[in-house]
N, C-alpha and C positions, 0 to 999 in steps of 0.2 A: 783789024783784028786784033794790033797789038793794044787799044782801048779796053777788052772784053777781057771780063778777069773772071777763072772759077776752074774746075776740070773739063779733059775732054769725055766724052761715051767709054773709049777704050779704057782710057784710066779708070774709070769707076767700073768696069766690067771687072777690070785686072782686080782691082780691090775686093771687090766683091766675092771673086773667085778663091780669094785665097782664104779669106772670112769663111766662106763654106766648107773649105778642104778642112779647116782648124777645128771648124764645129763640128762636123764628123768627126773627125780623129778623138775629139773630147767626150762625145757622146758614145764612142762605141767603146773606151777603154771604162768608161763611169758604169755603163752597164753589165759587161763584160766581166770586174772585175768585183763580182761579189764577195762576199767575206769568206773566206776557209778556214779552219782550224790545222793545225797540224797532224799528221798521222798518229805522233806521238801522244797529243791530247785525245784524239779520238780512240785509243788504244787503251789510255787512263781511265776513259770513261766508262770500257766495256769492261776491263779487270773490276773496277767500281763496281759495275752491276753485278759481276759474279760473286764478288767479296760477300754482298750485301746477301745475294741468294744463300750461297753458304752458311751464314752467319741466320740467316732466318731457318734452314733445314735444320742447324745443333741447336737455339732455342726453343723452337716449338716441336722436335721430335720427330718431326715431320716430312716426308719427300718432297721437294721445290723442284719441278719440273721448266727446262730450260728449250727456246723455241727460237734459234737463228734462219730467219728468211732473206732473201736479198740485201735486203738496206732495213734491217730492224732486231735487235735482239731483246727477247721479255723472256722473264719469268711469271709462274703461277705456284699457287700453294692455296688451296681455300678459294676464300674470298680476298687473299693481300694478290697482287701482282702489280708489275713494274714492266714498261717498255720504257727502250732505247733507241731513237732515233737516227739511223745516221746520218752526218751531215751529206748535202747534196752530194758530194762531190766523193763520196764511199760507197764501196759494196762489199758485200760476202760473197765471196768464192762459193762457197759449197751453203748449203740449206743443211741446217745439223739438227737434232733433238736429243737430250739427255737430262739424265736427274740428279738432283743431290738427294744420297738418301738421308737419313734420322742420324746419321753421324758427320756427314758433312762430304761424305767420301762422293767422288762423280763415279756414275753408271758406267761409262763407256771411254775410254781414253780418244786421243785424236787430237786435230788442229781445228784452229777456226782461223780462216785467212781473211783478210782483211784488206782490204787494196782501194787504191786510186790508178789514174790511168798513170802514175809515173813509177809507186813501188807497191810493195806488197810486205806487208809484215804478218807474222803468225802467231799465234797465243797456242803454247802445248797446253795440252790436259794431262797431266798425270792418272791413271787410274789407279782407284783403289785408293789414291792418298788425298784426293782432293787437293791439290796442288796444282796450279797454272802460272805460266810464266810467260813473256815477251819475247821471242825470238826474231 
C-alpha cells in the first residue's frame, strides 16, 4: 500500500459532503434574498401617487377616485388611471376607497396602514384639507 497514491473513498465522501452542504446554503440564501425596498421608499411611492391624483383633481376640476386593496393602490378619473403595485413583502392592512373632489380635498379622513412582517407605517388623511402625511 505504500506505493499507491490517491485518496480513499472516505476522504472523497467527506469532501463531497462538505461541497453539498455549502452549495445548499448558497442556493438557499440566493433564492430567499429577493430584492426588497425599504418601507420609507414604499411610502414615498404611495405619497407620490396621492399627490398626482390630487393634482389631477385640481387641474381638471373633476373628482378623482382612489381605491386601495390588499397589495395595490390606484386612482381613476375618466379615461386616466394609474395603479401602484406594492413590493411583494408589503400589504395594506385595510381596504379603503375615497376621492379627491374638484378642489383637491379628501372626501373622508382616515388612515392608510402599510405593513410588512416587521413594521407598519401609517399615512394620515386629513379630511377637508387634502393633506396627508406619514406617521
